[in-house]
Biopython code that builds the backbone (N, CA, C, O; Angstrom):
import numpy as np
from Bio.PDB.StructureBuilder import StructureBuilder

atoms = [
    (1, "MET", "N", (-112.991, -41.570, 6.994)),
    (1, "MET", "CA", (-111.929, -42.441, 6.682)),
    (1, "MET", "C", (-110.452, -41.180, 7.654)),
    (1, "MET", "O", (-110.338, -40.027, 7.236)),
    (2, "LYS", "N", (-109.738, -41.566, 8.590)),
    (2, "LYS", "CA", (-108.225, -41.588, 8.322)),
    (2, "LYS", "C", (-107.189, -41.557, 8.257)),
    (2, "LYS", "O", (-106.773, -42.710, 8.368)),
    (3, "GLY", "N", (-106.234, -40.722, 8.101)),
    (3, "GLY", "CA", (-104.704, -41.104, 7.923)),
    (3, "GLY", "C", (-104.363, -40.320, 6.579)),
    (3, "GLY", "O", (-104.732, -39.324, 5.957)),
    (4, "ALA", "N", (-103.607, -41.172, 6.512)),
    (4, "ALA", "CA", (-102.945, -40.630, 5.008)),
    (4, "ALA", "C", (-102.225, -41.958, 4.301)),
    (4, "ALA", "O", (-101.581, -42.915, 4.733)),
    (5, "VAL", "N", (-102.742, -41.443, 2.784)),
    (5, "VAL", "CA", (-102.183, -42.411, 1.766)),
    (5, "VAL", "C", (-101.103, -42.318, 0.853)),
    (5, "VAL", "O", (-101.186, -41.422, 0.014)),
    (6, "VAL", "N", (-99.773, -43.299, 0.834)),
    (6, "VAL", "CA", (-98.688, -42.046, 0.131)),
    (6, "VAL", "C", (-98.822, -43.102, -1.264)),
    (6, "VAL", "O", (-99.262, -44.250, -1.309)),
    (7, "GLY", "N", (-98.308, -42.304, -2.278)),
    (7, "GLY", "CA", (-98.489, -43.631, -3.789)),
    (7, "GLY", "C", (-96.835, -42.876, -3.548)),
    (7, "GLY", "O", (-96.247, -42.125, -2.770)),
    (8, "LYS", "N", (-96.624, -43.609, -4.710)),
    (8, "LYS", "CA", (-95.042, -43.226, -5.721)),
    (8, "LYS", "C", (-94.897, -41.607, -6.302)),
    (8, "LYS", "O", (-94.020, -41.336, -7.123)),
    (9, "GLN", "N", (-95.765, -40.658, -5.834)),
    (9, "GLN", "CA", (-95.602, -39.131, -6.107)),
    (9, "GLN", "C", (-95.487, -38.496, -5.135)),
    (9, "GLN", "O", (-95.022, -37.361, -5.035)),
    (10, "GLY", "N", (-95.973, -39.289, -4.191)),
    (10, "GLY", "CA", (-95.831, -38.842, -2.355)),
    (10, "GLY", "C", (-97.603, -38.719, -2.082)),
    (10, "GLY", "O", (-98.441, -39.484, -2.559)),
    (11, "PHE", "N", (-97.869, -37.533, -1.183)),
    (11, "PHE", "CA", (-99.432, -38.269, -0.885)),
    (11, "PHE", "C", (-100.122, -37.999, -1.799)),
    (11, "PHE", "O", (-99.955, -37.151, -2.675)),
    (12, "VAL", "N", (-101.136, -38.886, -1.597)),
    (12, "VAL", "CA", (-102.436, -38.851, -2.425)),
    (12, "VAL", "C", (-104.038, -38.315, -1.722)),
    (12, "VAL", "O", (-104.595, -38.527, -0.644)),
    (13, "SER", "N", (-104.328, -37.677, -2.725)),
    (13, "SER", "CA", (-106.242, -36.230, -2.179)),
    (13, "SER", "C", (-106.750, -37.677, -1.588)),
    (13, "SER", "O", (-106.454, -38.841, -1.855)),
    (14, "ASN", "N", (-107.866, -36.910, -0.442)),
    (14, "ASN", "CA", (-108.548, -37.914, -0.291)),
    (14, "ASN", "C", (-109.513, -37.709, -1.033)),
    (14, "ASN", "O", (-110.546, -37.775, -0.365)),
    (15, "ALA", "N", (-109.851, -37.331, -2.858)),
    (15, "ALA", "CA", (-111.047, -37.856, -3.007)),
    (15, "ALA", "C", (-110.477, -38.879, -3.994)),
    (15, "ALA", "O", (-111.229, -39.786, -4.350)),
    (16, "GLU", "N", (-109.237, -38.831, -4.470)),
    (16, "GLU", "CA", (-108.895, -40.467, -4.908)),
    (16, "GLU", "C", (-108.886, -41.626, -4.434)),
    (16, "GLU", "O", (-109.115, -42.736, -4.913)),
    (17, "SER", "N", (-108.435, -41.048, -2.889)),
    (17, "SER", "CA", (-108.290, -42.052, -2.538)),
    (17, "SER", "C", (-110.113, -42.783, -2.036)),
    (17, "SER", "O", (-110.381, -43.981, -1.948)),
    (18, "TYR", "N", (-110.885, -41.845, -1.839)),
    (18, "TYR", "CA", (-111.979, -42.070, -1.405)),
    (18, "TYR", "C", (-112.490, -42.659, -2.813)),
    (18, "TYR", "O", (-113.179, -43.668, -2.666)),
    (19, "ALA", "N", (-112.230, -42.093, -4.647)),
    (19, "ALA", "CA", (-112.680, -42.734, -5.329)),
    (19, "ALA", "C", (-112.112, -43.951, -5.863)),
    (19, "ALA", "O", (-112.653, -44.583, -6.770)),
    (20, "ALA", "N", (-110.639, -44.402, -5.112)),
    (20, "ALA", "CA", (-110.624, -45.864, -5.655)),
    (20, "ALA", "C", (-111.089, -47.208, -4.728)),
    (20, "ALA", "O", (-110.953, -48.419, -4.902)),
    (21, "LEU", "N", (-111.623, -46.497, -3.798)),
    (21, "LEU", "CA", (-112.641, -47.336, -2.352)),
    (21, "LEU", "C", (-114.034, -47.340, -2.402)),
    (21, "LEU", "O", (-114.829, -47.619, -1.505)),
    (22, "GLY", "N", (-114.312, -46.880, -3.950)),
    (22, "GLY", "CA", (-115.721, -46.207, -4.314)),
    (22, "GLY", "C", (-116.333, -46.120, -2.934)),
    (22, "GLY", "O", (-116.833, -47.041, -2.288)),
    (23, "GLN", "N", (-116.209, -44.882, -2.608)),
    (23, "GLN", "CA", (-116.802, -44.302, -1.588)),
    (23, "GLN", "C", (-116.998, -42.823, -1.899)),
    (23, "GLN", "O", (-116.201, -42.186, -2.589)),
    (24, "PRO", "N", (-118.041, -42.337, -1.384)),
    (24, "PRO", "CA", (-118.687, -40.931, -2.198)),
    (24, "PRO", "C", (-117.713, -39.466, -1.091)),
    (24, "PRO", "O", (-117.441, -39.618, 0.100)),
    (25, "VAL", "N", (-117.389, -38.241, -1.877)),
    (25, "VAL", "CA", (-116.312, -37.270, -1.155)),
    (25, "VAL", "C", (-118.138, -36.949, -0.688)),
    (25, "VAL", "O", (-119.260, -37.179, -1.140)),
    (26, "TYR", "N", (-117.593, -36.387, 0.307)),
    (26, "TYR", "CA", (-118.490, -34.733, 1.304)),
    (26, "TYR", "C", (-117.809, -33.641, 1.273)),
    (26, "TYR", "O", (-116.614, -33.851, 1.485)),
    (27, "ALA", "N", (-118.064, -32.605, 1.102)),
    (27, "ALA", "CA", (-117.525, -31.878, 1.302)),
    (27, "ALA", "C", (-117.968, -31.054, 3.065)),
    (27, "ALA", "O", (-118.334, -30.014, 3.612)),
    (28, "ALA", "N", (-117.830, -31.561, 3.144)),
    (28, "ALA", "CA", (-117.833, -31.127, 5.307)),
    (28, "ALA", "C", (-117.946, -29.403, 5.132)),
    (28, "ALA", "O", (-117.076, -28.838, 4.469)),
    (29, "PRO", "N", (-119.005, -28.644, 5.729)),
    (29, "PRO", "CA", (-118.921, -27.341, 6.117)),
    (29, "PRO", "C", (-118.082, -26.923, 7.707)),
    (29, "PRO", "O", (-118.470, -27.382, 8.781)),
    (30, "LEU", "N", (-116.973, -26.042, 7.577)),
    (30, "LEU", "CA", (-116.138, -25.742, 8.302)),
    (30, "LEU", "C", (-117.201, -25.164, 9.486)),
    (30, "LEU", "O", (-118.073, -24.325, 9.261)),
    (31, "PRO", "N", (-116.908, -25.871, 10.951)),
    (31, "PRO", "CA", (-117.817, -24.942, 12.291)),
    (31, "PRO", "C", (-117.366, -23.699, 11.576)),
    (31, "PRO", "O", (-116.525, -23.518, 10.696)),
    (32, "ASP", "N", (-118.785, -22.311, 12.701)),
    (32, "ASP", "CA", (-118.581, -21.564, 12.590)),
    (32, "ASP", "C", (-117.559, -20.694, 12.780)),
    (32, "ASP", "O", (-117.286, -19.712, 12.091)),
    (33, "ALA", "N", (-116.839, -21.222, 14.038)),
    (33, "ALA", "CA", (-116.022, -20.898, 14.623)),
    (33, "ALA", "C", (-114.495, -20.747, 14.158)),
    (33, "ALA", "O", (-113.653, -19.973, 14.613)),
    (34, "VAL", "N", (-114.348, -21.788, 13.026)),
    (34, "VAL", "CA", (-113.303, -21.941, 12.197)),
    (34, "VAL", "C", (-113.537, -21.053, 10.572)),
    (34, "VAL", "O", (-112.709, -20.647, 9.757)),
    (35, "SER", "N", (-114.694, -21.013, 10.590)),
    (35, "SER", "CA", (-114.593, -19.716, 9.627)),
    (35, "SER", "C", (-114.858, -18.607, 9.418)),
    (35, "SER", "O", (-114.888, -18.081, 8.306)),
    (36, "HIS", "N", (-115.132, -17.991, 10.664)),
    (36, "HIS", "CA", (-114.950, -16.736, 11.264)),
    (36, "HIS", "C", (-113.044, -16.332, 11.536)),
    (36, "HIS", "O", (-112.533, -15.566, 10.720)),
    (37, "TRP", "N", (-112.542, -16.656, 12.190)),
    (37, "TRP", "CA", (-111.001, -17.157, 11.789)),
    (37, "TRP", "C", (-110.608, -17.459, 10.542)),
    (37, "TRP", "O", (-109.440, -17.084, 10.640)),
    (38, "LEU", "N", (-110.681, -17.744, 9.751)),
    (38, "LEU", "CA", (-110.383, -17.634, 8.619)),
    (38, "LEU", "C", (-110.961, -16.175, 7.599)),
    (38, "LEU", "O", (-110.427, -15.761, 6.570)),
    (39, "LYS", "N", (-111.882, -15.763, 8.113)),
    (39, "LYS", "CA", (-112.337, -14.845, 7.373)),
    (39, "LYS", "C", (-111.537, -13.516, 8.380)),
    (39, "LYS", "O", (-111.053, -12.484, 7.916)),
    (40, "ALA", "N", (-111.579, -13.884, 9.732)),
    (40, "ALA", "CA", (-110.834, -12.337, 9.917)),
    (40, "ALA", "C", (-109.125, -12.990, 9.478)),
    (40, "ALA", "O", (-108.491, -12.006, 9.097)),
    (41, "GLU", "N", (-108.534, -13.821, 9.433)),
    (41, "GLU", "CA", (-107.216, -13.606, 8.856)),
    (41, "GLU", "C", (-107.177, -13.427, 7.553)),
    (41, "GLU", "O", (-106.015, -13.267, 7.179)),
    (42, "ARG", "N", (-107.674, -13.399, 7.005)),
    (42, "ARG", "CA", (-108.232, -12.638, 5.340)),
    (42, "ARG", "C", (-108.193, -11.282, 5.863)),
    (42, "ARG", "O", (-107.297, -10.586, 5.383)),
    (43, "ASP", "N", (-108.680, -10.928, 6.425)),
    (43, "ASP", "CA", (-109.281, -9.454, 6.570)),
    (43, "ASP", "C", (-108.150, -9.200, 7.147)),
    (43, "ASP", "O", (-107.356, -9.548, 6.273)),
    (44, "MET", "N", (-107.581, -8.859, 7.954)),
    (44, "MET", "CA", (-105.675, -9.212, 8.741)),
    (44, "MET", "C", (-104.684, -8.852, 7.948)),
    (44, "MET", "O", (-103.730, -8.074, 7.925)),
    (45, "VAL", "N", (-105.043, -9.410, 7.502)),
    (45, "VAL", "CA", (-103.382, -10.513, 6.967)),
    (45, "VAL", "C", (-103.697, -9.838, 4.681)),
    (45, "VAL", "O", (-102.958, -9.356, 3.824)),
    (46, "GLY", "N", (-104.808, -10.151, 4.726)),
    (46, "GLY", "CA", (-105.495, -9.771, 2.765)),
    (46, "GLY", "C", (-103.807, -10.520, 2.364)),
    (46, "GLY", "O", (-103.365, -11.424, 3.074)),
    (47, "ASN", "N", (-103.228, -10.123, 1.474)),
    (47, "ASN", "CA", (-102.424, -10.704, 0.397)),
    (47, "ASN", "C", (-100.985, -10.148, 0.409)),
    (47, "ASN", "O", (-100.194, -9.881, -0.495)),
    (48, "ALA", "N", (-100.904, -10.039, 2.313)),
    (48, "ALA", "CA", (-99.524, -9.908, 2.343)),
    (48, "ALA", "C", (-98.446, -11.399, 2.086)),
    (48, "ALA", "O", (-97.296, -11.619, 1.705)),
    (49, "TRP", "N", (-99.412, -12.037, 2.471)),
    (49, "TRP", "CA", (-98.168, -14.109, 2.037)),
    (49, "TRP", "C", (-98.620, -13.829, 0.563)),
    (49, "TRP", "O", (-98.295, -14.600, -0.340)),
]
sb = StructureBuilder()
sb.init_structure("model")
sb.init_model(0)
sb.init_chain("A")
sb.init_seg("    ")
for serial, (resi, resn, name, xyz) in enumerate(atoms, 1):
    if name == "N":
        sb.init_residue(resn, " ", resi, " ")
    sb.init_atom(name, np.array(xyz, "f"), 0.0, 1.0, " ", f" {name:<3s}", serial, name[0])
structure = sb.get_structure()
């Protein structure tokens, strides 16, 4: 499912939306390139933010 669901309190998480529709929520693995980029960013930036 693509799109955003908005409730009275703001955006509704995908997990809540899927549960309301009776659909399973799968944690899709990140592509290798994205995983490497995130690791490199953590290594270089550390806890600067």
